[in-house]
Structures are given as structure tokens and as C-alpha cells.
C-alpha positions as CSV (number, residue, x, y, z in Angstrom):
1,M,14.9,11.4,24.7
2,L,15.6,9.1,27.7
3,H,19.2,8.2,28.0
4,L,19.9,4.5,28.1
5,S,22.2,3.0,30.6
6,T,25.1,0.7,29.5
7,S,23.3,-2.3,30.9
8,S,20.1,-1.4,29.0
9,K,22.0,-1.0,25.8
10,S,23.7,-4.4,26.3
11,L,20.4,-6.1,26.8
12,L,18.8,-4.5,23.8
13,L,21.8,-5.3,21.7
14,L,21.6,-8.9,22.8
15,L,17.9,-8.9,21.7
16,V,18.9,-7.6,18.3
17,L,21.6,-10.3,18.0
18,L,19.2,-13.1,19.0
19,A,16.7,-11.9,16.4
20,A,19.4,-11.7,13.7
21,S,20.5,-15.2,14.5
22,E,16.9,-16.5,14.3
23,F,16.5,-14.7,11.0
24,L,19.6,-16.2,9.5
25,V,18.7,-19.8,10.6
26,R,15.0,-19.7,9.7
27,G,15.3,-17.5,6.6
28,P,18.5,-17.5,4.4
29,M,19.9,-20.8,5.5
30,R,16.6,-22.6,4.7
31,F,16.5,-21.0,1.3
32,L,20.1,-22.2,0.6
33,R,19.0,-25.7,1.3
34,A,15.9,-25.4,-1.0
35,A,17.7,-25.1,-4.3
36,D,15.7,-27.9,-6.0
37,F,12.3,-26.3,-5.6
38,N,11.2,-22.9,-4.1
39,D,9.0,-20.0,-5.0
40,F,11.7,-18.3,-7.0
41,I,12.6,-21.1,-9.4
42,S,9.4,-20.8,-11.5
43,P,9.7,-17.0,-12.1
44,Y,13.3,-17.5,-12.9
45,I,12.5,-20.1,-15.6
46,Q,9.6,-18.0,-16.9
47,S,11.9,-15.0,-17.2
48,R,14.4,-17.2,-19.2
49,A,11.5,-18.2,-21.5
50,L,10.8,-14.5,-22.0
51,V,14.4,-13.9,-23.0
52,M,14.2,-16.7,-25.5
53,G,10.9,-15.4,-26.9
54,M,9.0,-18.5,-25.6
55,D,5.6,-18.5,-23.8
56,P,6.5,-17.9,-20.1
57,Y,3.1,-19.2,-19.0
58,S,3.2,-22.6,-20.7
59,P,3.7,-25.6,-18.5
60,E,5.5,-27.4,-21.3
61,V,8.0,-24.6,-21.7
62,L,8.5,-24.6,-17.9
63,A,9.3,-28.3,-17.9
64,K,11.6,-27.9,-20.9
65,L,13.6,-25.1,-19.4
66,W,13.9,-26.5,-15.9
67,P,17.6,-26.1,-14.8
68,V,19.7,-29.2,-15.0
69,E,22.6,-27.8,-12.9
70,G,22.4,-27.0,-9.3
71,A,18.9,-28.4,-8.9
72,R,17.4,-31.8,-9.1
73,R,14.3,-32.2,-11.3
74,P,11.3,-32.7,-9.0
75,E,9.7,-36.1,-9.3
76,F,6.2,-34.5,-9.6
77,L,7.1,-32.4,-12.6
78,A,6.7,-35.1,-15.4
79,K,3.6,-36.7,-13.7
80,D,1.7,-33.4,-13.1
81,L,2.6,-32.2,-16.5
82,A,1.2,-35.3,-18.1
83,D,-2.1,-35.2,-16.4
84,G,-2.5,-31.4,-16.7
85,S,-2.5,-30.7,-13.0
86,L,0.8,-28.9,-12.7
87,I,-0.8,-25.4,-12.2
88,M,-3.6,-26.7,-10.0
89,K,-1.4,-28.7,-7.6
90,R,1.9,-26.7,-7.6
91,G,0.9,-23.2,-8.7
92,I,3.5,-23.3,-11.5
93,P,4.0,-21.7,-14.0
94,T,3.2,-18.7,-11.7
95,A,0.8,-15.9,-12.7
96,Y,3.4,-13.2,-12.1
97,P,2.8,-10.4,-14.7
98,L,5.2,-9.9,-17.7
99,T,6.6,-6.8,-16.0
100,C,7.9,-9.0,-13.1
101,L,9.5,-11.5,-15.5
102,F,11.1,-8.7,-17.5
103,L,12.7,-7.2,-14.4
104,L,14.1,-10.6,-13.5
105,I,16.0,-10.9,-16.8
106,P,19.4,-9.9,-15.3
107,L,19.1,-13.0,-13.1
108,A,17.5,-15.2,-15.7
109,V,20.6,-15.0,-17.9
110,L,22.7,-16.5,-15.1
111,P,23.0,-20.2,-14.4
112,W,20.5,-21.3,-11.7
113,P,23.1,-21.8,-8.9
114,V,24.4,-18.3,-9.4
115,A,20.9,-16.8,-9.8
116,H,19.7,-18.7,-6.7
117,L,22.5,-17.2,-4.5
118,S,22.1,-13.8,-6.2
119,W,18.4,-13.6,-5.4
120,L,19.2,-14.3,-1.7
121,V,21.8,-11.5,-1.6
122,I,19.4,-9.1,-3.4
123,T,16.5,-9.9,-1.1
124,A,18.7,-9.6,2.0
125,C,20.2,-6.3,1.0
126,L,16.7,-4.8,0.2
127,T,15.3,-6.1,3.5
128,L,18.2,-4.6,5.6
129,A,17.9,-1.3,3.5
130,A,14.2,-1.2,4.3
131,I,14.7,-1.7,8.0
132,W,17.5,1.0,8.0
133,S,15.3,3.4,6.0
134,L,12.2,3.0,8.2
135,L,14.3,3.7,11.3
136,S,14.5,7.3,10.3
137,L,10.7,7.5,10.6
138,I,10.7,6.4,14.2
139,G,12.8,9.1,15.8
140,A,14.0,12.5,14.9
141,G,17.4,11.3,13.7
142,V,18.6,9.4,10.6
143,G,19.1,5.6,10.9
144,F,19.9,3.9,14.1
145,I,19.8,6.1,17.3
146,K,21.9,4.5,20.0
147,N,20.1,6.1,22.9
148,D,16.6,5.4,21.7
149,W,15.2,2.0,22.8
150,R,12.8,2.0,19.9
151,S,15.6,1.6,17.4
152,Y,16.7,-1.6,19.0
153,V,13.2,-2.9,19.4
154,F,12.3,-2.1,15.8
155,V,15.3,-3.8,14.3
156,A,14.9,-6.9,16.6
157,F,11.1,-7.1,16.0
158,A,11.5,-6.7,12.2
159,L,14.2,-9.4,11.9
160,A,12.2,-11.7,14.1
161,L,8.9,-11.5,12.1
162,A,7.9,-15.0,11.1
163,P,6.4,-13.8,7.8
164,L,9.9,-12.5,6.9
165,H,11.5,-15.9,7.8
166,T,8.9,-17.9,5.8
167,G,9.2,-15.6,2.8
168,F,13.0,-15.8,2.8
169,A,13.0,-19.6,3.1
170,A,10.6,-19.8,0.1
171,G,12.5,-17.3,-1.9
172,S,9.3,-15.3,-2.3
173,I,9.3,-12.1,-4.5
174,V,7.0,-10.6,-1.9
175,I,9.8,-9.9,0.6
176,A,11.8,-7.8,-1.9
177,T,8.6,-6.0,-3.0
178,V,7.6,-5.0,0.5
179,A,11.2,-3.9,1.2
180,L,11.1,-1.7,-1.9
181,C,7.9,-0.1,-0.7
182,G,9.4,0.5,2.8
183,I,12.4,2.2,1.2
184,A,10.1,4.2,-1.0
185,V,8.1,5.5,1.9
186,S,11.2,6.7,3.7
187,R,12.6,8.3,0.5
188,G,9.2,9.9,-0.3
189,Q,9.1,11.5,3.2
190,S,12.6,12.9,2.8
191,G,11.7,14.6,-0.5
192,S,13.3,12.2,-2.9
193,E,10.1,11.8,-5.0
194,T,11.8,10.6,-8.1
195,I,13.5,7.7,-6.3
196,A,10.4,6.9,-4.3
197,G,8.3,6.8,-7.5
198,I,10.8,4.5,-9.3
199,L,10.8,2.1,-6.3
200,I,7.0,2.1,-6.1
201,G,6.9,1.4,-9.9
202,I,9.3,-1.5,-9.5
203,A,7.2,-2.9,-6.7
204,I,4.0,-2.7,-8.8
205,C,5.8,-4.5,-11.6
206,L,7.0,-7.3,-9.3
207,K,3.8,-7.7,-7.3
208,P,0.9,-5.5,-8.1
209,Q,-1.2,-6.5,-5.1
210,I,1.6,-5.1,-2.8
211,G,2.7,-2.0,-4.8
212,L,-0.7,-0.7,-5.9
213,P,-2.0,0.3,-2.4
214,F,1.0,2.5,-1.8
215,F,0.5,4.1,-5.3
216,A,-3.2,4.7,-4.4
217,C,-2.2,6.5,-1.1
218,Y,0.2,8.8,-2.9
219,L,-2.3,9.4,-5.6
220,L,-4.9,10.6,-3.0
221,W,-2.2,12.8,-1.5
222,R,-1.7,14.3,-5.0
223,R,2.0,13.5,-5.1
224,W,2.0,13.8,-8.8
225,R,5.7,13.6,-9.5
226,L,6.0,10.4,-7.4
227,C,2.9,8.8,-9.0
228,G,4.1,9.9,-12.5
229,M,7.4,8.2,-12.1
230,A,5.8,5.0,-10.8
231,A,3.3,4.9,-13.7
232,G,6.2,5.6,-16.1
233,V,8.2,2.7,-14.8
234,V,5.3,0.3,-15.1
235,F,4.4,1.5,-18.6
236,I,7.9,1.3,-20.0
237,T,8.5,-2.1,-18.4
238,A,5.2,-3.5,-19.8
239,I,5.9,-2.1,-23.3
240,L,9.4,-3.7,-23.4
241,A,8.1,-7.1,-22.1
242,L,5.2,-7.1,-24.7
243,A,7.6,-6.0,-27.4
244,R,9.9,-9.0,-26.8
245,L,7.0,-11.5,-27.2
246,A,5.6,-9.5,-30.2
247,I,9.0,-9.7,-32.0
248,S,9.0,-13.5,-31.7
249,S,5.2,-13.7,-32.4
250,T,4.7,-15.7,-29.3
251,P,1.1,-16.4,-28.2
252,W,1.0,-16.1,-24.4
253,L,-2.2,-14.4,-23.3
254,Q,-4.4,-17.5,-23.3
255,N,-2.0,-19.4,-21.0
256,Y,-1.7,-16.3,-18.8
257,R,-5.5,-16.3,-18.4
258,I,-5.6,-20.0,-17.7
259,D,-2.9,-19.6,-15.0
260,N,-4.8,-16.9,-13.3
261,K,-8.1,-18.7,-13.5
262,V,-6.7,-21.9,-12.1
263,L,-4.8,-20.1,-9.3
264,L,-7.9,-18.2,-8.1
265,A,-10.7,-20.7,-9.0
266,T,-9.5,-24.3,-8.9
267,G,-5.9,-24.2,-7.6
268,I,-5.2,-26.0,-4.4
269,L,-2.7,-23.4,-3.0
270,S,-5.3,-20.6,-3.0
271,D,-8.2,-22.8,-1.9
272,F,-9.5,-21.8,1.5
273,T,-11.5,-25.0,2.1
274,E,-10.5,-28.4,3.5
275,R,-9.2,-29.3,0.0
276,N,-6.1,-27.3,0.8
277,P,-4.2,-29.0,3.7
278,I,-2.3,-25.8,4.4
279,R,-5.1,-23.3,4.1
280,F,-4.3,-21.7,7.4
281,S,-1.1,-20.4,6.0
282,L,-3.4,-18.0,4.0
283,I,-4.4,-14.7,5.6
284,N,-7.2,-13.5,3.4
285,L,-10.7,-13.2,5.0
286,Q,-12.2,-16.1,3.1
287,V,-10.2,-18.5,5.2
288,L,-11.7,-17.1,8.4
289,F,-15.3,-16.9,7.2
290,Y,-15.2,-20.4,5.7
291,A,-14.0,-21.7,9.0
292,L,-17.0,-20.1,10.7
293,L,-19.7,-20.8,8.0
294,Q,-18.5,-23.9,6.1
295,H,-19.9,-22.3,2.9
296,A,-17.4,-21.2,0.2
297,A,-19.7,-18.8,-1.7
298,A,-20.9,-17.1,1.5
299,A,-17.3,-16.8,2.7
300,N,-16.4,-15.1,-0.6
301,V,-19.3,-12.7,-0.4
302,L,-18.7,-11.8,3.2
303,A,-15.0,-11.3,2.7
304,F,-15.6,-8.9,-0.2
305,A,-18.3,-7.1,1.7
306,I,-16.2,-6.6,4.9
307,S,-13.1,-5.7,2.9
308,G,-15.1,-3.2,0.8
309,T,-16.7,-1.6,3.9
310,L,-13.3,-1.2,5.6
311,F,-11.8,0.3,2.4
312,V,-14.7,2.8,2.2
313,I,-14.1,3.8,5.8
314,W,-10.4,4.2,5.2
315,L,-11.1,6.4,2.1
316,L,-13.6,8.6,3.9
317,L,-11.1,9.1,6.7
318,M,-8.4,10.0,4.2
319,L,-10.6,12.5,2.5
320,R,-11.7,14.0,5.8
321,N,-8.3,14.4,7.2
322,G,-6.7,15.6,3.9
323,S,-3.6,17.6,4.4
324,K,-4.5,18.3,8.1
325,N,-3.1,14.9,9.1
326,N,0.7,14.9,9.1
327,D,0.8,11.2,10.2
328,F,1.4,9.8,6.7
329,L,2.6,6.5,8.1
330,L,-0.7,5.7,9.7
331,P,-3.0,5.6,6.6
332,L,-0.2,3.9,4.6
333,S,0.0,1.2,7.3
334,T,-3.7,0.8,7.5
335,L,-4.2,0.4,3.8
336,A,-1.3,-2.1,3.6
337,I,-3.1,-4.3,6.2
338,L,-6.5,-3.9,4.5
339,S,-5.1,-5.0,1.2
340,L,-4.4,-8.4,2.7
341,F,-8.1,-9.2,3.2
342,P,-10.1,-9.5,-0.1
343,V,-7.9,-11.7,-2.2
344,Y,-5.4,-14.6,-2.0
345,H,-2.5,-13.7,0.3
346,R,0.0,-16.1,1.9
347,F,1.4,-15.7,5.4
348,Y,4.7,-14.2,4.2
349,D,2.7,-11.3,2.7
350,A,2.2,-10.2,6.3
351,F,5.8,-8.8,6.2
352,L,3.8,-5.6,5.5
353,L,3.5,-5.5,9.3
354,I,6.8,-3.7,9.2
355,L,4.9,-0.5,8.5
356,P,2.4,-0.5,11.4
357,L,5.3,-1.7,13.5
358,C,7.3,1.4,12.6
359,W,4.2,3.6,13.3
360,S,3.4,2.0,16.6
361,L,6.9,2.5,17.9
362,R,7.0,6.1,16.7
363,E,3.7,6.8,18.5
364,F,4.5,4.7,21.6
365,S,4.6,7.7,23.8
366,G,2.9,10.2,21.5
367,P,-0.6,11.5,21.1
368,R,-2.0,8.2,19.9
369,N,0.0,6.0,22.4
370,R,-3.0,3.9,23.5
371,F,-3.6,2.9,19.8
372,A,0.1,2.4,19.2
373,R,0.6,0.1,22.2
374,G,-2.5,-1.9,21.3
375,A,-1.2,-2.3,17.7
376,F,2.2,-3.5,19.1
377,L,0.5,-6.1,21.2
378,L,-1.6,-7.4,18.3
379,M,1.6,-7.9,16.2
380,L,3.5,-9.8,18.8
381,P,2.0,-13.2,17.8
382,F,3.5,-12.8,14.3
383,L,6.9,-13.5,15.8
384,V,5.9,-17.2,15.4
385,P,4.4,-19.0,12.3
386,G,1.1,-19.7,14.2
387,G,-1.1,-21.1,11.5
388,S,1.5,-23.4,10.0
389,A,2.7,-24.6,13.4
390,L,-0.8,-25.4,14.5
391,E,-1.5,-27.3,11.2
392,Q,1.6,-29.5,11.8
393,F,0.7,-30.0,15.5
394,Q,-2.8,-31.0,14.4
395,A,-1.6,-33.3,11.6
396,S,0.7,-35.1,14.0
397,G,-2.3,-36.2,16.0
398,K,-1.3,-34.4,19.2
399,V,-4.6,-32.5,19.3
400,P,-7.6,-34.6,20.5
401,Q,-10.2,-35.2,17.7
402,A,-12.9,-33.6,19.8
403,V,-11.0,-30.4,20.0
404,V,-10.1,-30.5,16.2
405,E,-13.8,-30.7,15.4
406,S,-14.9,-27.9,17.8
407,W,-16.0,-24.5,16.5
408,Y,-13.5,-22.8,18.8
409,W,-10.6,-24.7,17.2
410,T,-11.6,-24.2,13.6
411,G,-13.1,-20.7,13.9
412,I,-10.9,-19.1,16.5
413,V,-7.6,-20.9,17.1
414,M,-6.6,-22.0,13.6
415,P,-7.4,-18.7,11.9
416,H,-6.1,-16.6,14.8
417,Q,-3.7,-14.7,12.6
418,I,-6.6,-13.4,10.5
419,W,-8.5,-12.4,13.6
420,L,-5.4,-10.4,14.8
421,L,-5.0,-8.7,11.4
422,L,-8.7,-7.8,11.4
423,A,-8.4,-6.4,14.9
424,L,-5.3,-4.5,13.9
425,S,-7.0,-2.9,11.0
426,L,-9.9,-1.8,13.1
427,L,-7.6,-0.3,15.7
428,L,-5.6,1.6,13.0
429,L,-8.9,2.9,11.5
430,R,-10.0,4.1,14.9
431,S,-6.7,5.9,15.3
432,M,-7.2,7.5,11.9
433,S,-10.6,8.7,13.0
434,E,-9.2,10.7,15.9
435,P,-8.5,14.3,15.0
436,P,-4.8,15.2,15.3
437,S,-5.6,18.3,17.3
438,L,-7.6,16.2,19.8
439,G,-4.7,13.8,20.1
440,L,-2.3,16.6,20.8
441,L,-4.6,18.1,23.4
442,K,-4.9,14.7,25.2
443,S,-1.1,14.3,25.3
444,K,-0.7,17.7,27.0
445,T,-3.3,17.0,29.8
């Protein structure tokens, strides 16, 4: 390990402090100012409805239980409820599964101001715990290694990720879910399969789209104890949630189906066409292909086809490598990125980049260094909220109309984050395709 000079440590420490300051300002502080309406308030209310034995997916129940202390009632609530457009326009009540709402019960029984602050503390603790846990996968030591520049860069880069800031500011459950998966990966590698399985199970309960790819990886590796614990957590949580509504004889399934249908079919927030003014804050492939083809059906077909092809390639590489490949972090990171492509994902879901970031720094001078360094460069643009910033820049009229209407602007510049994720996935797949023995041979020559 290269010994760092005092001046180098000071500069790296300054980098960490600057990243931490940016994180605090753009993440937690913005969430504290958004107590009236954020991504967490709807799951909080829906969890309260579950406690009371009411339908958590009913717009009328959501409006009825809206907190009266610590948050002003949004002006749009009554209007959108009256014309039946609340789900379509605002995405509330959310379509989070009953398992998620059940796990939020400890917060749902608290008054909104207390729950709002508590969620911030919980998310922050999980995020910092994930960063600390993943540090052990970069070097040979445990936690932060003072003489390893990669420790400083990883902490600074992770804290400076724009998806993390956006997710924190919105109070998104995604950030806590990704953090749980990060901790689980570290615990699973250290042999704590029971803890890792429980954490993966909780992640699946909170956000199945995030947790299931990790479960699939461990299932292919035949980590039966870990997978059994995860499945057990999901099963028990689901049974308890269903039992609560069964006891009160509450019909909920029809509204849950409607919520999902509206979100994925007619909802504005998930729409990847011009109908959604913030569509470039989405990172699924449909946004990219619609920008190129201007045809919604073709964009969907192409997105599913490309995603399916990449998943098959990943699976074949996993089966080929089997137990010969000790680089567990590479296939996990690759699948995490691939999971963002086929269905609705917002920008803050790209906090999953924390995994390929960890891998790239670990391999920066290793057998796959050319792939690792390329991956690191591809992730650098995610230090800024590119799509959202460009949308605001365009909306302000600062971009000439001729540029806005050009194929280059709509097909390359605006969806640049998706292009980067696609390139990153291909690079990671290419790295997976290289035999470990060949990589070791190249590193010695």
C-alpha cells in the first residue's frame, strides 16, 4: 500500500469535508424544509391507514388522514381528489406494497413532525452505515484505512452523488433500501449470512425493484441460508400485513391494482413522453428510445428487448464463471445497474452506483484496472443532477429553440445519464467476460 504524505491526507480529507457539506445542504436540509409534501408523507399516511384497518390505497382515506400538525394541507389535494386525478398527477397514494407499509408502522404511530425527523435520522444512519460497510470491500482492512487514498475518494464520491442528494431531499424510501442492500453485501461477504438475509428481506419488503436483484444474485450463488432468511422475512411481513386488513375486513386489492395501473400506464410521473415535463429525471431505457424514435410503443418494445438481452448475457456469464470468479462485487454491481433499465426508475434510484463505485476503486490498480478506471469515469457525471438541471435550463429559455428541437439535444444531451448507465453496464459485462486467470496473468506482465 502506498504511504500517503501528510499534505496528501490533508487534501483528501478536505475533499471528504467538502462532499459532506454538499450532502448536508443538498440532502437533509432540503428534506427538513419539505415537511408539507415529499415522497415519504404518502407512505406514512398509508401506513397509518393500515394500522387503523383502513384501505391504504384509497385516495379518500389518504385525504382524510392527511396530517394536520407540522404540515400544511396541499392546495391540490381537494381539487385532484374531486376530479379523480390525484394518482395520475401526483402519484399518491403510492403503490408501495403492504410489506413496506407494515415495516413503517413504528413511524406511522408517531405524529408527523416526529416521524418526519425520525425518517431523516434513520435514512442518514443507514446511508453512513452502508458507506462504512462497503469501505471494507475496497481494501484489505476493515472500515476506513488512513493510508489508502481509495478510502477518502470512496467516502467523498459516495457523499457527493447527486442521486443521493435528490433522494434525501425527497425523503425517498429508495435511499434507505439501497443502503440496506449495501450493508447486506458487506455482511454477506464477512460470513454473517443471517444478518445479510434479514437486510435483503427488509429491502425487498420496502422496494422490491431494488432488493430482488440482490436476492437473485445470492440465489444463483446457492447461498441458501441467506436466501432463506430473506424469503422468511418477506413471507412473515406479508402475512402480518394481510392479517391486519383481513381482521378489519377491509377491501384493498382493487385500489392497489388501480394505483399500479395508473402509475405505469396513465400516470404523469412515470410517463416518458412530452406529457411529463420532468421525464428526463427518469433513467429507464424508455426515456432514451422515445427521445430517439418519438414512438411510445416502439420505445417500450426496444427497452424490454435490450434489457432482456443484457440480462441474458449477464446470466450466461454468471453461469459460466460459477464459483471460479471470486469477484462477487462485479456481478452484483452489474445486475444492480441492469435492473434500472426495463421499468420505471427515477434519478435517485441511481444511488445504486455506490456498488460499482466500490468495485471500481477496489480494482483501480488490479487485474481489471482498465475496466475499473473506465467505470469510474462514466460515473463522474452523476456528481451533478444532469437531467433535471438541463430541464430547468431549457425551461428558462436559455437554450435556443433550434438547439432544443435538434436530434442531438433531445437524443443525446438530455438523456445523457441513461447513455452513461448503458455504457457502464456494457463495460461491466465486458469485465465479467474476462476470465479471472487471464486478468491475473495480464497484471503480472
